[in-house]
C-alpha positions as CSV (number, residue, x, y, z in Angstrom):
1,M,1.3,9.2,40.4
2,N,5.2,9.1,39.5
3,K,6.0,7.2,36.2
4,A,8.5,5.2,38.2
5,L,6.0,3.8,40.3
6,R,3.4,3.7,37.6
7,K,2.4,0.1,37.4
8,G,3.5,-0.9,41.0
9,V,5.8,-3.6,41.0
10,V,6.6,-4.3,37.8
11,I,8.3,-7.4,37.1
12,V,10.9,-7.2,34.5
13,A,11.1,-10.9,32.5
14,I,14.5,-11.0,31.2
15,L,13.3,-13.1,28.3
16,A,15.7,-15.3,26.2
17,V,15.0,-14.2,22.7
18,T,14.4,-17.6,20.5
19,L,16.1,-17.7,17.1
20,F,13.7,-18.9,14.3
21,A,15.2,-22.5,13.3
22,G,17.3,-22.8,10.0
23,C,15.5,-21.1,7.3
24,I,15.1,-17.6,8.3
25,D,17.8,-14.7,8.2
26,E,17.4,-11.1,9.1
27,L,17.8,-8.8,6.1
28,P,20.1,-5.9,7.1
29,I,18.3,-2.6,6.3
30,Q,20.2,0.4,5.6
31,T,19.0,3.8,4.5
32,P,18.6,4.8,1.8
33,A,16.1,2.2,1.0
34,P,18.0,-1.2,-0.7
35,S,16.7,-2.3,-4.4
36,L,13.7,-4.3,-4.8
37,T,14.7,-7.6,-3.0
38,P,12.7,-8.6,-0.1
39,T,11.5,-12.0,-0.6
40,P,7.6,-12.1,0.4
41,A,6.6,-15.3,2.5
42,S,3.6,-17.3,1.6
43,A,1.9,-15.7,-1.1
44,P,-1.6,-17.1,-1.7
45,P,-2.3,-18.6,-5.1
46,L,-4.3,-16.2,-7.5
47,S,-6.3,-18.9,-9.0
48,P,-6.9,-22.6,-8.5
49,T,-4.3,-25.1,-9.9
50,P,-5.3,-27.9,-12.2
51,S,-4.6,-30.4,-9.4
52,S,-7.2,-28.6,-7.5
53,L,-10.0,-29.5,-9.7
54,S,-11.8,-32.7,-9.5
55,S,-11.0,-35.3,-12.3
56,K,-14.3,-37.0,-11.4
57,S,-16.8,-34.3,-12.0
58,S,-20.2,-35.6,-13.3
59,A,-21.1,-32.1,-15.2
60,T,-21.6,-32.5,-18.7
61,L,-19.0,-30.5,-20.8
62,S,-20.5,-27.7,-22.7
63,P,-19.6,-27.1,-26.1
64,S,-16.3,-24.6,-26.4
65,P,-17.2,-21.4,-27.3
66,P,-16.3,-20.0,-30.9
67,S,-12.8,-18.7,-31.0
68,K,-12.5,-14.9,-31.0
69,E,-11.0,-13.1,-33.6
70,A,-7.1,-12.4,-33.8
71,P,-5.6,-9.6,-31.9
72,I,-5.1,-6.0,-33.6
73,I,-1.8,-5.1,-33.8
74,I,-1.4,-1.6,-32.8
75,H,2.5,-0.3,-33.0
76,N,3.6,3.3,-32.9
77,Q,-0.1,4.6,-33.3
78,N,-2.3,7.0,-31.8
79,I,-5.2,5.9,-30.2
80,S,-8.4,6.5,-27.9
81,G,-11.9,5.5,-27.3
82,E,-13.7,2.0,-27.0
83,I,-11.8,-1.2,-27.9
84,E,-14.6,-3.5,-28.7
85,Q,-11.6,-6.4,-30.0
86,D,-8.2,-7.6,-28.4
87,Q,-5.5,-5.4,-28.9
88,I,-1.4,-5.7,-28.6
89,W,0.3,-2.8,-28.2
90,S,3.9,-2.3,-29.1
91,G,6.3,0.6,-29.7
92,T,5.4,4.2,-28.8
93,I,1.5,4.5,-28.2
94,H,0.1,7.7,-27.9
95,V,-3.1,7.9,-25.9
96,T,-5.0,11.0,-26.8
97,G,-8.2,10.1,-25.0
98,D,-10.1,7.8,-22.6
99,I,-9.5,3.9,-23.3
100,W,-12.4,2.0,-22.3
101,V,-12.1,-2.0,-23.0
102,C,-15.0,-3.8,-23.5
103,E,-15.8,-6.7,-20.9
104,E,-14.9,-9.6,-22.8
105,V,-11.9,-8.0,-24.4
106,I,-7.9,-8.0,-23.3
107,L,-5.7,-5.3,-24.0
108,T,-1.9,-6.8,-24.1
109,I,0.8,-4.4,-23.6
110,I,4.6,-6.0,-24.8
111,P,7.9,-5.2,-22.9
112,G,9.3,-1.9,-24.0
113,T,6.1,-0.4,-25.1
114,T,5.9,3.5,-23.9
115,V,2.6,4.6,-23.6
116,L,2.5,8.4,-23.9
117,I,-0.7,9.8,-22.4
118,S,-2.0,13.5,-23.3
119,A,-1.4,16.1,-20.6
120,G,-4.5,17.7,-19.6
121,R,-6.2,16.9,-22.7
122,D,-8.6,14.3,-23.7
123,D,-10.3,14.2,-27.2
124,Q,-13.1,12.0,-25.7
125,N,-14.5,14.5,-23.6
126,K,-15.8,12.0,-21.2
127,G,-14.6,10.2,-18.3
128,Q,-15.8,9.5,-14.9
129,S,-16.6,12.2,-12.3
130,L,-16.1,11.0,-8.8
131,I,-17.7,12.6,-5.9
132,A,-15.6,12.8,-3.0
133,E,-17.3,13.1,0.4
134,E,-15.0,16.2,1.6
135,P,-14.4,17.9,-2.4
136,E,-12.9,20.8,-0.5
137,K,-10.3,18.6,0.8
138,M,-9.8,16.5,-2.5
139,G,-9.6,19.5,-4.9
140,P,-10.1,19.9,-8.5
141,L,-9.2,16.2,-9.3
142,Y,-12.8,15.3,-8.2
143,T,-14.6,17.7,-10.7
144,E,-16.6,16.9,-14.1
145,E,-13.9,19.3,-15.6
146,Y,-10.9,17.4,-14.5
147,A,-12.9,13.8,-15.7
148,K,-13.7,15.7,-19.1
149,T,-10.1,16.7,-19.5
150,H,-7.6,14.2,-18.4
151,V,-7.3,10.5,-19.8
152,E,-8.3,7.3,-17.9
153,I,-7.4,3.9,-19.4
154,V,-10.1,1.3,-18.1
155,G,-10.3,-2.3,-18.8
156,R,-8.7,-5.7,-18.4
157,I,-5.1,-5.2,-19.0
158,I,-1.9,-7.4,-19.2
159,A,1.0,-5.3,-19.3
160,V,3.8,-7.5,-18.3
161,G,7.3,-6.2,-19.1
162,T,10.5,-7.6,-17.8
163,S,13.3,-6.4,-15.3
164,D,15.4,-4.9,-18.6
165,N,12.5,-4.1,-20.8
166,M,10.0,-2.3,-18.8
167,I,6.4,-0.7,-20.2
168,K,6.1,2.6,-19.2
169,F,2.9,4.8,-18.9
170,T,4.0,8.3,-18.5
171,S,2.8,12.1,-19.8
172,D,3.4,13.1,-22.9
173,S,4.2,16.9,-21.5
174,P,8.0,17.8,-22.1
175,T,7.7,19.0,-18.6
176,P,5.7,16.6,-16.9
177,N,4.0,17.1,-13.5
178,Y,1.6,15.7,-11.4
179,A,-2.0,14.9,-12.4
180,D,-1.4,15.3,-16.4
181,W,-3.4,12.4,-16.7
182,S,-6.2,10.6,-14.5
183,E,-5.5,6.8,-13.8
184,I,-5.4,3.3,-15.1
185,R,-8.4,1.3,-13.5
186,L,-8.5,-2.5,-13.6
187,Y,-11.0,-5.1,-14.6
188,P,-10.9,-8.5,-13.1
189,D,-7.9,-10.8,-14.1
190,S,-5.5,-7.7,-15.0
191,R,-1.8,-8.2,-14.5
192,I,0.6,-5.3,-14.4
193,E,4.0,-6.3,-13.6
194,Y,7.3,-4.6,-14.6
195,S,6.0,-1.4,-15.7
196,I,6.5,2.2,-14.8
197,I,3.8,4.4,-14.1
198,E,4.1,8.2,-13.1
199,Y,2.5,11.4,-13.5
200,S,-1.1,10.6,-12.9
201,G,-3.7,12.1,-10.8
202,R,-6.4,9.9,-9.1
203,A,-4.1,6.9,-9.0
204,G,-1.4,4.9,-10.7
205,I,-3.3,2.0,-10.4
206,G,-6.9,1.6,-9.0
207,W,-10.2,-0.7,-9.5
208,Q,-13.1,-0.3,-11.8
209,G,-16.3,-0.7,-9.8
210,P,-18.8,-1.0,-8.4
211,P,-19.3,-3.6,-9.2
212,L,-16.2,-5.5,-9.0
213,P,-16.7,-9.5,-8.0
214,K,-15.1,-10.3,-4.6
215,N,-13.1,-13.3,-6.4
216,A,-11.3,-11.2,-9.2
217,N,-7.9,-11.6,-9.7
218,I,-5.5,-8.8,-9.9
219,S,-1.6,-9.0,-9.7
220,V,0.4,-5.7,-9.5
221,S,4.3,-6.6,-9.0
222,N,7.6,-5.5,-9.5
223,N,6.3,-2.0,-10.8
224,I,7.7,1.5,-10.4
225,I,4.8,3.8,-9.1
226,R,6.1,7.5,-8.8
227,H,4.9,11.2,-8.9
228,I,1.4,10.4,-8.5
229,F,-1.1,13.4,-6.8
230,L,-2.9,10.7,-4.8
231,G,-2.5,7.3,-4.4
232,G,0.1,5.0,-6.1
233,I,-2.2,1.8,-5.8
234,V,-5.9,1.7,-4.8
235,L,-7.2,-1.8,-4.4
236,G,-10.9,-2.5,-4.1
237,P,-12.8,-5.9,-4.1
238,G,-11.1,-9.0,-5.3
239,S,-8.3,-11.1,-5.0
240,W,-5.0,-8.7,-5.3
241,K,-1.7,-9.6,-4.8
242,V,0.6,-6.3,-4.6
243,V,4.3,-7.7,-4.3
244,S,7.6,-6.1,-4.8
245,N,6.4,-2.7,-6.0
246,N,8.6,0.6,-5.8
247,I,6.4,3.3,-4.9
248,S,7.3,6.9,-4.0
249,D,6.3,10.5,-4.1
250,C,2.5,10.1,-3.7
251,G,0.2,12.6,-2.1
252,S,-2.0,10.4,-0.1
253,E,-1.1,6.7,0.3
254,G,1.2,4.7,-1.7
255,I,-1.1,1.4,-1.0
256,A,-4.4,2.2,0.0
257,V,-7.1,-0.6,0.5
258,D,-10.6,0.2,0.1
259,P,-13.5,-0.8,2.1
260,L,-14.8,-4.5,1.1
261,A,-11.5,-5.1,-0.3
262,G,-11.5,-8.6,0.7
263,K,-8.2,-10.2,1.8
264,P,-5.5,-8.6,-0.1
265,Y,-1.7,-9.6,-0.1
266,I,0.7,-6.9,0.1
267,A,4.4,-8.0,0.6
268,G,7.9,-7.1,-0.4
269,N,7.1,-3.5,-1.4
270,I,9.2,-0.3,-1.1
271,V,7.0,2.8,-0.2
272,S,8.9,6.2,0.7
273,N,8.3,9.8,0.6
274,S,4.5,9.5,0.2
275,T,1.8,10.8,3.2
276,V,0.9,7.3,4.1
277,G,3.0,4.1,3.1
278,I,-0.1,1.6,3.6
279,A,-3.6,2.5,4.9
280,T,-6.4,0.2,5.1
281,L,-9.8,1.0,5.6
282,S,-12.7,-1.4,7.6
283,E,-14.4,-4.4,6.3
284,S,-11.1,-5.6,4.6
285,S,-8.7,-7.9,6.1
286,S,-4.8,-7.7,4.5
287,I,-1.9,-9.5,5.1
288,I,0.9,-6.7,5.3
289,E,4.4,-8.1,5.4
290,N,8.1,-7.9,4.2
291,N,7.7,-4.2,3.2
292,L,10.1,-1.5,3.7
293,L,8.4,2.2,4.6
294,I,10.7,4.9,4.4
295,D,10.0,8.8,5.1
296,N,6.6,8.5,4.9
297,V,4.8,10.7,7.3
298,K,2.8,7.7,8.4
299,G,4.3,4.0,7.6
300,I,0.9,2.0,7.9
301,V,-2.8,3.3,9.2
302,S,-4.9,0.5,9.8
303,R,-8.3,0.4,10.4
304,A,-9.2,-2.9,9.4
305,N,-8.6,-6.7,10.9
306,D,-5.2,-7.0,9.3
307,T,-1.8,-9.1,10.2
308,I,1.2,-6.4,9.9
309,R,4.2,-8.7,10.4
310,N,8.2,-8.4,9.3
311,N,8.3,-4.8,8.0
312,Y,10.9,-2.2,8.3
313,I,9.4,1.2,9.3
314,S,11.3,4.4,9.6
315,S,11.2,8.1,9.2
316,P,14.8,9.3,9.6
317,N,14.4,12.8,7.3
318,R,11.1,13.7,8.2
319,E,10.1,15.9,5.0
320,I,6.9,16.7,3.9
321,H,6.5,16.3,-0.2
322,E,3.6,18.4,-1.1
323,Q,2.0,17.9,-4.6
324,S,0.4,21.1,-6.5
325,Y,-2.1,20.9,-9.4
326,M,-3.9,24.4,-10.1
327,G,-3.2,25.9,-7.3
328,Y,-4.1,23.4,-4.8
329,T,-1.8,21.6,-2.4
330,F,-1.9,18.3,-1.2
331,P,-1.6,16.3,1.6
332,Y,-4.4,17.9,3.3
333,I,-4.1,15.6,6.0
334,V,-0.9,17.4,7.3
335,E,-1.1,20.4,9.4
336,P,2.0,23.0,9.5
337,G,3.1,22.8,12.9
338,V,1.3,19.3,13.9
339,I,3.2,17.4,11.7
340,T,3.7,13.8,13.4
341,F,5.7,11.0,11.7
342,I,4.3,7.7,12.9
343,G,5.3,4.2,12.3
344,I,2.0,2.3,12.8
345,Q,-1.3,4.0,13.6
346,I,-4.3,2.2,14.8
347,A,-7.6,4.0,14.3
348,E,-11.3,2.8,14.9
349,N,-12.0,-0.6,16.4
350,P,-10.1,-3.2,14.5
351,T,-8.7,-6.6,15.5
352,V,-4.9,-6.3,14.6
353,T,-1.8,-8.3,15.1
354,I,1.4,-6.4,15.0
355,D,4.3,-8.6,15.6
356,F,8.1,-9.2,14.1
357,N,8.3,-5.6,12.7
358,E,11.2,-2.9,13.2
359,I,9.8,0.1,14.2
360,V,12.5,2.9,14.7
361,N,13.4,6.7,14.1
362,N,9.7,7.9,14.1
363,Q,8.3,10.5,16.2
364,R,5.8,7.8,17.5
365,G,6.7,4.5,17.1
366,T,3.1,2.9,17.4
367,A,0.3,5.2,17.9
368,I,-3.7,4.5,18.9
369,G,-5.8,7.0,17.7
370,P,-8.4,8.9,20.0
371,G,-11.6,7.0,20.2
372,S,-10.3,3.5,19.2
373,K,-11.1,0.3,20.7
374,P,-8.7,-2.1,18.9
375,T,-8.2,-5.8,19.9
376,L,-4.5,-5.7,19.6
377,T,-1.9,-8.1,19.6
378,L,1.5,-6.0,19.9
379,R,4.4,-8.3,20.5
380,N,7.8,-9.6,19.5
381,N,8.8,-6.2,17.8
382,N,11.8,-3.8,18.0
383,I,10.1,-0.8,18.8
384,N,13.2,1.5,19.9
385,D,14.9,5.1,18.9
386,N,11.3,7.0,18.5
387,D,10.6,10.1,20.1
388,L,8.0,8.1,21.9
389,N,8.0,4.4,21.3
390,I,4.2,4.0,21.9
391,Y,1.5,6.5,22.2
392,S,-2.0,6.1,23.0
393,D,-4.8,8.6,22.7
394,A,-7.5,6.1,23.8
395,A,-9.3,5.1,26.7
396,A,-8.7,1.5,26.0
397,T,-6.0,-0.4,28.1
398,I,-3.4,-1.7,25.6
399,N,-1.3,-4.9,26.2
400,A,2.1,-4.9,24.6
401,P,4.2,-7.5,26.3
402,N,7.7,-9.0,24.8
403,N,9.0,-6.2,22.7
404,W,12.0,-4.7,22.7
405,W,12.1,-1.0,23.8
406,G,16.1,-0.1,23.4
407,T,16.6,-0.9,27.0
408,T,15.9,-3.0,30.0
409,N,15.5,0.3,32.4
410,T,11.9,0.5,33.4
411,S,12.2,4.1,33.9
412,E,13.7,4.9,30.4
413,V,10.9,2.7,28.5
414,D,8.2,4.8,30.9
415,A,9.7,8.0,29.4
416,K,8.8,7.1,26.1
417,I,5.0,5.9,26.8
418,W,2.1,8.1,26.7
419,D,-0.7,6.8,28.4
420,Y,-3.0,6.8,31.6
421,Y,0.0,8.1,33.9
422,D,0.5,11.3,31.4
423,N,-3.1,11.8,31.3
424,P,-5.4,10.0,33.3
425,S,-8.6,10.2,30.8
426,L,-6.4,7.6,28.5
427,G,-6.0,3.8,29.1
428,K,-2.9,2.1,30.4
429,I,-0.5,0.6,28.2
430,N,1.0,-2.4,29.9
431,Y,4.3,-3.8,28.5
432,A,5.8,-6.1,30.9
433,P,7.2,-8.7,30.2
434,I,10.2,-6.8,28.3
435,L,12.8,-8.4,26.2
436,Y,16.4,-7.9,27.3
437,A,17.9,-7.6,23.5
438,P,16.5,-6.8,20.0
439,I,14.8,-9.4,18.2
440,E,16.8,-10.7,15.3
441,E,13.7,-11.9,13.5
442,A,12.1,-8.6,13.3
443,G,12.1,-6.5,10.2
444,I,11.9,-7.5,6.9
445,R,12.9,-11.4,6.3
446,K,14.9,-13.2,3.5
447,I,14.2,-16.7,3.2
448,K,17.1,-19.0,2.4
449,N,17.2,-21.1,-1.0
C-alpha cells in the first residue's frame, strides 16, 4: 500500500493551540546547554511537615533518648575505616580506604571541603564485590579485585555546600581518570547538595542496599557529577528527589532508576554526553520533568510506569564518549555501525505518559522497542526535525494524536514515520489529528514569580 494512502481518508484536524493561562512561559533552549536554571514544578515534600501531625494524638510520649556524644571534628586529615561516632569534615580530607558510617551515625561535610580519594588504592582491602548479570559486559569494576583496591564511601551523609563554596569529591591522582575510586552509597535521610563528584567507577552517587526502606528520604540536588565510568546517580528504594544537577560524561546512565525504586522525582537536571540521559526499570514509577537532555545516545529509556513531561531532548552532535579502564571500553550497548541516537525509547510493557516535550534533532525522535506492548499516551509534543520522528519496531498499535510533526502535509509526516506501512509485521501508528503549529508550552517550563 502506498504511504500516501496509508490511513485511508486521513482527516487532518487543524487544532488551535491552547496556551496555558497566565503563569507559564516557554524557556528558550539553545545549544550548548544553558545554566542550571530550569525550575522543577510541584516537587513532593521529602517528609511530613509539623502541620500534618495531629495535635490530638493519644499516644503516650516516650522519654527522650539520651543525648548523643558531640561530633568529632576532622580537619585536614587522612581517614579510612568504620565511623562509629558523628563526624564533621572540613578542609582537605584524604580518604585512603573504604569509609563505613555506622547505622545511627551521621557524617557531615561542611561547605568548601575537598575530599581527596585514593586512586586505585584502598588500605582497608575490603569493599563490596558486586555480581553482574553479564560480567563480560560490565568489565573489571564488578570483580573482587576492584572492590578491594578502590575506595567506596557508605553511610548517612549530609554534604551540603553552597553555590559559591561547593564540596568536592575527587581522585587524588595528579592525572585523574575514570574509575579511580568506586562510589558513594547513601543510607536513608542523606543529602548531597552543591557538591562536585568526579572520576568514580560504579556510580557517582548510589544507594546502600538491600535492604533500604521504601520510605527512605534521599535528596540529591544542585550537584556537578562528571567523568563517571558507569552511572552518575543510581536510585534505589526510597523517596528520592533528584533536582537541578548537572551530569555529564557517564559511560552508562546519567540518572538510573533501579527496580523497586518507588516514585522518584527527577526534575530540572541537565544530562549531557552520556550513553543514556535517564533510564528507568520496571517496578518503579518516576516523574521526569523539566530536564535538559543533550547529546546523549538515548535521552530517556523508559521501562516503567513513568510520567515524562516538559523535557527538552536533542542530540545535534551525535558523538560517542567512550570510557576506558584497564583496557576495557564502555559503553557496551553501542555497537559500531549501528549507533542510533534516540530521544525517548519505550521498552517492555509500561504505562507511560509522554506530553509537552520538545524532541528535536535526533536520529529517532520517539522509538518503541521490539516486543513492547506499552500503554502509551503520546500527545501535545513537538516531535520534529528528527531523521525519523517516530519509529515502532513493535506489533502494538500506537496512538499519537495532537502532536506537532514539523508540517501539516500528511505525506511529509508519513515519510518520517516507520510502522506497519513500512513493515507489515509491525503495528500502525495513528497520528491524526495533527497540530498546525508548534506547541509553545512544550519543552522546559519556567514558573513565573
